[in-house]
C-alpha positions in Angstrom: -30.3 -39.3 -76.7 -28.2 -41.2 -79.1 -29.9 -44.0 -81.0 -29.1 -47.5 -79.7 -27.9 -48.6 -83.2 -25.9 -45.4 -83.9 -22.2 -45.4 -84.7 -21.5 -43.9 -81.3 -23.2 -44.9 -78.0 -23.3 -43.3 -74.6 -22.0 -45.6 -72.0 -21.0 -45.3 -68.4 -17.4 -44.8 -69.6 -18.4 -42.1 -72.2 -18.9 -42.0 -75.9 -18.2 -45.5 -77.4 -17.8 -46.6 -81.0 -18.4 -50.3 -81.2 -17.0 -50.5 -84.8 -13.6 -49.2 -83.6 -13.9 -50.7 -80.0 -12.8 -47.3 -78.8 -14.0 -44.5 -76.5 -13.7 -40.8 -77.3 -12.4 -38.9 -74.3 -13.5 -41.5 -71.9 -14.4 -40.6 -68.3 -13.1 -43.8 -66.8 -10.2 -46.2 -67.8 -10.9 -48.1 -71.0 -8.7 -50.4 -73.2 -8.6 -47.8 -76.1 -9.1 -44.0 -75.9 -9.3 -41.5 -78.8 -8.3 -38.2 -77.3 -9.5 -34.8 -78.7 -7.0 -32.8 -76.5 -5.0 -32.9 -73.3 -7.2 -30.8 -71.0 -7.9 -32.9 -67.8 -11.6 -33.1 -68.5 -10.9 -34.8 -71.8 -7.7 -36.9 -71.2 -7.9 -39.0 -68.0 -5.3 -41.6 -66.7 -5.6 -45.3 -66.6 -6.4 -46.2 -70.3 -4.7 -49.1 -72.1 -3.8 -47.0 -75.1 -4.2 -43.4 -76.3 -4.7 -42.2 -79.8 -3.9 -38.4 -80.0 -2.3 -35.8 -82.3 1.5 -36.1 -82.0 1.9 -32.3 -81.0 0.1 -33.1 -77.7 2.3 -35.9 -76.7 4.5 -33.9 -74.4 1.5 -32.5 -72.5 -0.2 -35.9 -72.3 2.9 -37.6 -71.0 3.4 -35.0 -68.4 -0.2 -35.1 -67.3 -0.9 -38.8 -67.6 2.5 -40.3 -67.0 5.6 -40.8 -69.2 5.0 -44.5 -69.8 1.4 -44.3 -71.2 0.8 -46.3 -74.5 0.5 -43.3 -76.7 -0.1 -43.7 -80.5 0.6 -40.3 -82.1 -1.2 -39.4 -85.2 -1.3 -36.5 -87.7 -4.1 -34.2 -88.8 -6.0 -35.7 -91.8 -4.4 -39.2 -91.6 -7.0 -42.0 -92.2 -6.7 -44.9 -89.8 -8.4 -48.2 -89.8 -9.3 -49.1 -86.3 -11.3 -52.3 -86.0 -14.2 -51.9 -88.5 -14.1 -48.1 -88.6 -12.2 -45.6 -90.5 -11.0 -42.8 -88.1 -9.3 -39.4 -88.8 -8.3 -36.5 -86.6 -8.9 -32.9 -87.7 -7.7 -29.7 -86.1 -10.2 -28.1 -83.7 -8.2 -24.8 -83.2 -8.7 -25.2 -79.4 -5.2 -25.7 -77.9 -1.9 -27.2 -79.1 -2.7 -30.7 -80.6 -6.5 -30.4 -80.2 -8.6 -32.4 -82.7 -12.1 -33.2 -84.0 -12.5 -36.9 -84.5 -14.4 -38.2 -87.5 -15.5 -41.9 -87.5 -17.0 -43.7 -90.5 -18.5 -47.3 -90.6 -21.7 -49.0 -91.8 -22.3 -46.3 -94.5 -22.5 -43.3 -92.1 -20.0 -40.8 -90.6 -20.0 -39.1 -87.3 -17.9 -36.1 -86.2 -17.1 -35.4 -82.5 -15.9 -31.8 -82.1 -14.2 -32.0 -78.7 -13.6 -28.4 -77.8 -13.0 -26.0 -80.6 -12.8 -22.4 -81.8 -12.9 -20.6 -85.1 -11.0 -17.4 -84.4 -7.3 -17.0 -85.3 -4.8 -18.2 -82.6 -1.1 -18.0 -83.2 -0.5 -20.8 -80.5 -2.2 -23.7 -82.4 -3.3 -25.1 -85.8 -6.5 -23.4 -87.2 -9.9 -25.0 -87.1 -10.5 -27.3 -90.1 -14.2 -27.5 -91.4 -15.1 -31.2 -91.6 -18.4 -32.6 -93.1 -20.3 -35.6 -91.6 -23.8 -37.1 -91.3 -23.9 -36.6 -87.6 -22.2 -33.8 -85.7 -21.6 -33.8 -81.8 -20.8 -30.2 -81.0 -19.8 -28.4 -77.8 -21.9 -25.4 -76.7 -19.8 -24.0 -73.8 -20.7 -20.5 -75.0 -24.0 -21.4 -76.8 -25.8 -18.1 -76.3 -25.9 -15.0 -78.5 -24.4 -12.8 -75.9 -21.0 -14.5 -76.4 -19.2 -12.9 -79.4 -15.4 -12.6 -79.2 -13.1 -9.8 -80.2 -9.9 -10.8 -81.9 -6.9 -12.1 -79.9 -4.8 -9.1 -81.1 -7.4 -6.6 -79.6 -7.3 -8.4 -76.3 -3.5 -8.4 -76.3 -3.5 -4.6 -76.8 -5.9 -4.3 -74.0 -3.7 -6.4 -71.7 -0.6 -4.3 -72.7 -2.4 -1.1 -71.8 -3.5 -2.4 -68.5 0.0 -3.8 -67.7 1.9 -0.7 -68.9 -0.4 1.5 -67.1 0.8 0.4 -63.7 4.7 0.5 -63.9 5.0 0.6 -60.1 3.0 -2.6 -59.5 3.2 -6.2 -60.6 0.6 -7.3 -62.9 -0.8 -10.9 -62.5 -2.8 -12.5 -65.3 -4.8 -15.5 -64.1 -5.2 -18.0 -66.9 -5.6 -21.7 -67.4 -2.1 -23.2 -67.4 -2.5 -25.3 -70.6 -3.6 -23.5 -73.7 -4.8 -20.1 -72.5 -1.5 -19.1 -70.9 0.4 -19.9 -74.1 -2.1 -18.3 -76.2 -1.8 -15.0 -74.3 2.0 -15.2 -74.7 1.7 -15.9 -78.5 -0.8 -13.0 -78.8 1.5 -10.6 -77.0 4.4 -11.6 -79.2 2.2 -11.0 -82.3 1.6 -7.4 -81.2 5.3 -6.7 -80.6 5.9 -7.5 -77.0 9.5 -8.6 -76.3 9.7 -8.1 -72.6 10.5 -11.2 -70.4 7.3 -12.5 -68.8 7.4 -14.4 -65.6 5.5 -17.7 -65.2 4.1 -19.6 -62.3 5.6 -23.1 -62.1 2.3 -24.8 -63.4 2.6 -22.7 -66.5 6.3 -23.1 -66.9 6.0 -26.9 -66.8 3.8 -27.0 -70.0 6.0 -24.6 -72.0 8.4 -27.1 -73.6 5.8 -28.5 -75.8 4.9 -25.2 -77.3 8.5 -24.1 -77.7 9.2 -27.4 -79.5 6.3 -26.9 -81.8 7.8 -23.6 -82.9 5.1 -21.3 -81.3 6.6 -17.7 -81.3 6.3 -16.2 -77.8 8.2 -13.6 -75.8 11.0 -14.7 -73.6 9.8 -16.2 -70.3 11.3 -17.2 -67.0 9.9 -19.0 -64.0 9.2 -16.7 -61.1 11.1 -19.1 -58.9 14.3 -18.3 -60.9 14.3 -14.7 -59.8 16.8 -13.7 -57.0 15.3 -13.2 -53.6 14.3 -9.6 -53.2 14.4 -8.8 -56.9 11.8 -6.1 -57.7 8.6 -7.2 -59.4 7.4 -3.7 -60.1 6.3 -3.4 -63.7 6.5 -7.2 -64.3 3.8 -9.2 -66.0 3.2 -12.6 -64.4 1.0 -15.4 -65.7 -0.5 -17.9 -63.2 -3.3 -20.5 -63.0 -6.4 -19.3 -61.2 -5.7 -21.7 -58.4 -2.6 -19.7 -57.5 -4.8 -16.9 -56.2 -5.8 -19.0 -53.2 -2.3 -20.1 -52.2 0.6 -18.7 -50.3 2.3 -18.0 -53.7 0.4 -14.8 -54.2 1.7 -13.4 -50.9 5.1 -12.8 -52.7 3.5 -9.8 -54.4 3.0 -6.4 -52.6 -0.2 -4.7 -53.8 -0.3 -6.3 -57.3 -3.0 -5.7 -59.9 -4.7 -8.9 -61.0 -6.9 -9.8 -63.9 -8.6 -12.9 -65.0 -8.6 -14.1 -68.7 -11.6 -16.2 -69.8 -14.6 -16.1 -72.1 -16.7 -16.0 -68.9 -15.4 -12.5 -68.3 -18.0 -11.4 -70.9 -20.6 -11.6 -68.2 -20.4 -9.0 -65.5 -21.6 -11.3 -62.8 -18.6 -13.7 -63.5 -16.3 -10.8 -63.3 -17.7 -9.8 -59.8 -17.5 -13.5 -58.6 -13.8 -13.7 -59.5 -13.0 -10.6 -57.4 -10.1 -9.3 -59.6 -9.8 -5.8 -60.7 -10.0 -6.6 -64.4 -11.3 -9.2 -66.6 -10.2 -9.9 -70.2 -12.5 -11.7 -72.6 -10.4 -14.4 -74.3 -11.6 -17.9 -74.9 -10.3 -21.0 -76.5 -13.9 -22.1 -77.3 -16.1 -21.0 -80.2 -18.4 -18.0 -79.7 -22.0 -18.0 -80.8 -21.2 -17.2 -84.4 -18.5 -19.8 -84.5 -20.9 -22.5 -83.2 -23.6 -21.8 -85.8 -21.0 -21.5 -88.6 -19.5 -24.9 -87.6 -22.8 -26.7 -87.3 -24.0 -25.5 -90.7 -20.6 -26.1 -92.3 -20.6 -29.8 -91.1 -23.6 -30.5 -93.4 -24.9 -32.9 -90.7 -28.5 -34.2 -90.9 -28.4 -34.7 -87.2 -26.8 -32.6 -84.5 -26.2 -33.4 -80.9 -25.2 -30.7 -78.5 -23.1 -31.1 -75.3 -21.4 -28.8 -72.7 -22.7 -25.6 -71.3 -25.7 -24.1 -73.0 -26.7 -27.3 -74.9 -30.5 -27.0 -74.6 -30.3 -23.3 -75.8 -28.2 -24.1 -78.9 -30.2 -27.1 -79.7 -33.5 -25.2 -79.5 -32.1 -22.4 -81.8 -30.9 -24.9 -84.4 -34.4 -26.5 -84.4 -36.6 -23.4 -84.2 -34.6 -21.0 -86.3 -32.3 -23.0 -88.6 -34.8 -25.9 -89.1 -32.2 -28.5 -88.2 -32.7 -31.8 -86.4 -30.9 -31.1 -83.1 -31.0 -32.1 -79.5 -28.9 -32.1 -76.4 -26.8 -35.1 -75.7 -28.0 -35.1 -72.1 -24.6 -35.6 -70.8 -23.9 -33.9 -67.4 -20.4 -35.4 -67.2 -19.0 -33.1 -70.0 -19.2 -29.8 -68.3 -16.4 -27.4 -69.0 -14.0 -26.1 -66.4 -14.5 -22.5 -65.7 -10.8 -21.6 -65.8 -10.3 -23.4 -69.2 -12.9 -21.4 -71.1 
């Protein structure tokens, strides 16, 4: 558990910094929220003011309301909030994602939010940041999770899609972050075909287009003329669409699920799709270890997923002071991984 006199404290509302009078990714409405990124389990409605990277403004306003009191910041800017110095640094997770560094009382703490180390053409790369205390995620905190590059997965998706010209191909992927990364990775390997999007994905595209992320041309599926053939078309939809009437528009489609969880055979079976592609917006095992070591932290707290396993490894193998944050409220969504 966090020390009672630490720079950050665990409260019923979430991680709280008394010096800044601010909460990081609070679970409940608070007067001041510092947001690592716009996924629903990190950015919740009802707060008095939100501090977040400017690139995430469009997504946050769409998800939390257009009238939220949002204070947009840039990566690396140093802000004086109350008695604390606060800066946001790229987490490489999704568009506008950040690690948040706080400094007060002669010590510095770094909260990673969700992050990844591998190359991703849809967002700003991860920035290594040093601090005295590091709170890291561990969504994939086991050695079995080791990612291939996004370009390798893009080639696999192309082979699967092109291999069934008589069928529509549906990729099930989280609507914010994963869907846009797939599009960017496909563009990077030379795909120029128009790709069809479920409405939930289409709604989040403007922020990425405005940020200049290169992607193939897209069109919402709803814009197609009635009766227009879907044979040979690639469609990206959120996993929830699989359980709605929307899916009935397709006749004998092939479907695949895109997630880091697809690295585990049992997870692939539970999804019930024909194919699983292993592509995650979270750090794999090597990325987690590299980030913890690179932080130079004297104390590490681990949250999300395999927190106990990663903390044990850091203590027993790396000789570091590490322990789980013991926070059951910060569990990742399966689809967003």
